[in-house]
C-alpha positions, 0 to 999 in steps of 0.5 A: 073807698068801698063806695067808690069800688061799688060804684065802679062795679055797678058802672062796669055791670051796666056797660057789660049787660047790653053786650051779653044780651045782644043777639048776633047773626050766625057766622057765614061758616055756620050757615054753610055747614048747616046747608052741607048737613042738609045736603048730606041728609038729602043724599042719604035719604035719596040713596036709601029710597033708591031715588036716582033723580033726587040723588043726582039732583044733589050732585053738581053738573061739574062733578067729574065722571057724573054720567058714569057715577049715575050709571053706577048708582043705577046698577046698584039700585037695580041689583039691590032690594034694599040699601041702608046708608048711615052717616055718623054725624057725631064724628064729622069734620066740616071745613069751610074755606073762605073763598073755596069749597066746603069739605066734610069728612065723616065715618059711614057704614052701609048695608046692601041686600042683593036680589039674590039674598046676599048681604054686603056690608062696608064702611069707612071714612070719607071726605066729600067736597061741596060747591060753596054756593049751591052745596051740591056734591062736587067730588069724593076724596077716597073710596066712593061710599055709594058704589059698594065694592067687594070686600077683600077677605085676608087669605082669600083670592 
């Protein structure tokens, strides 16, 4: 009886070993997520360098209000001597639709040092939508993190 059980265990082990050692190619969703992360890093780096052409190179031509967005960024870059933009990758959700756009939701914070010497800080949670094939920014759901808005203080007009 023990020999039969040992033999069956050995046969099961031999059949299961090749299945565990087989390398599987990454899922399509994982590849898309990696490309979106790469685009996010490129957007952040271009923004901090105040490189408008590189930044807009990662924005889809079909982005609604693309020209106005570009002009707003140009104004931000001229008004500020330095820009810091931080994406919190550890608190990120990437949603890959089978036949649709790729959405990523994350926390961000930024700091803008104006030419006059004043500093503005802001942050929040945002969802960016990317095209599935080119991984270019298609839209922003929520407050645009790249164009700082004056922070409203409670009790102050």
